[in-house]
Steps between C-alpha positions, in 0.01 A plus 500: 500500500617842381368787709306772321623858495299709744270772367367805688235765429577872480286584805696253712833637378411862577355413840827327596772687309773366731401139436765464227873564508497643146241597241633435149353655187619301197350731238720705268678812634263737316194328648658515846591868458142592411359339813560216744404381845677731750813333635539261207831442323531443126652173377372481142490161331490692170629855460327750271704412191462125554127530557465698176709240315284209618184694417623569148582133441155405633328736255720452192614138525292279730425451872711182528816671379428795729461272801832330425681833477323624811607186688866556408496863612298430814731216605806720460348780704371270773846344534648846556231588755555177694872575512422848636263354762721209601596650837145450630453206737239228476256695721477790252137558395451706182175597329508522120266666254482599133226663292230235549668240718582281201805372320757762596446476876438127480833433329708665774277361775546144373880521516491659846252238618724218378796655684298485820408863565148563632381689195146636459329625184258794495169387353417719200831686515540876457166526317316393814708737714423794273126425509516478880669841527238666281212343691647591837564861398140530382385361835734687735545846349142624559530393866808709582448765769709766332605837639620698200785750538434771242654831398695666219833370374784605729315515832664184638227237471746214451716617790193503724418142400853392590468671838163334565650160417790561740240565771335163438211612283394291202613655170442394141776665293369476145777716355763268642325199348477682166859629522378850412444814706162566351539854370611613155853507641464161659704256292768346719846564351678205344215254558194368319150450624382143557256331268131541574480137608797526738352816653177312568690203645695735726180678603334171588808390696500831689132469589564154641739658752240751625209474743211595275274567799716799598550835322761520224666828402556552130602792282245651264564387143346535157387188318858455370839518670734554209409215264338287771120488512345474844239222525156650453381388844799667666452829318129507588592443863760778488263764369221415747705458820566753775792729430758704687598799285848651540587854399804726499591819319644500151853599601529208743372260238753633248788454745384148581472405132850629424638281780288195419553507124863611504589242236296697243734797537804277458396304190326602179356149449 
């Protein structure tokens, strides 16, 4: 009798993140870029152009023709992925997911299962993961015991957080997660901010590494960091928590800003 492919729930996956050798996201590259489970790799069974092609055939021709074309493209891509993964031994245990845990993840999982790899599917796929992140942020963010480091731009708030972290204190670096320094001058040179969803995934992942029963130092922020919106529960916690206010004279702040934002004096972009 053929063995069934194993299925796991999102809570079990996140409670035992080292239980799998690889986490494989088979969605298209654009879906993966917007957000994914931290640590996952992208092995799309349909890329963005192929997915659009199959969708167009589905809408303008008929579902049967679309499924045939999708099967051709999926089979070609899976063959290439299996070739790439062929160095893995028989004890390799991957977890696979797509948008809803349906056809895309199931197609790759079936081939891997027939090879003999111990493959597992994520029940509900990315959609379930995303719902879990939102629910957990709503639950955890009001509970955080925040100590807010406040003060005007240029007084070294971020540097203080880095020093506190080096001394073993718990730090939540929101500007690092948002890839933005927070002020009007804060866009990081040569880089883009993450999507809102990826910021929230990264925030959730960071919270899972912290002891929420102990104080957490965080820099004072407005409701937005660049284009990233802070979750409402986090912002409410920020503005009602105890604060340590830094101050320094204007000349020192100006010297600090010139050093910290040197790239702005070297490029007109």
